[in-house]
C-alpha positions, -999 to +999 in steps of 0.1 A: +212+155+131+190+132+114+187+111+083+161+123+056+139+104+043+146+099+001+105+097-016+104+066-031+089+072-067+052+074-069+031+042-066+054+024-053+044+005-022+048-034-008+037-050+024+049-054+055+038-077+083+000-079+068+001-040+056+004-027+025+024+005+022+019+030-005+042+055-010+029+083-021+050+119-032+076+110+001+046+105+021+037+070+034+002+057+040-007+024+053-034+004+041-046-030+059-059-058+036-092-077+056-100-112+033-134-116+039-146-133+008-142-102-015-110-083-007-110-053+009-082-026+018-089-005+051-065+022+053-048+024+089-080+049+103-106+021+095-118+037+065-130+025+036-116+036+000-113+001-016-119+017-052-089+041-050-067+019-030-071-011-058-065+014-087-035+020-068-024-010-058-025-021-101+003-002-107+025-012-076+054-028-074+066-054-045+101-041-027+120-062-010+109-093-029+074-097-009+043-103-033+014-075-047-012-085-046-039-075-075-072-070-080-085-100-099 
């Protein structure tokens, strides 16, 4: 018997071990922050989607007390 993972509300996420986790429609997407001058966000396949991801991040809240970084 496997545990059923409850879907989290849309546009929630947290930062854990250098990754930003986005939870959307019950699925988990992982984005890595790269800090080189400008903030760049990459998904785990390495494709950049900065505008899309920053737009998502602006609506996020932190979890487990972790900070959420917003586009400045």
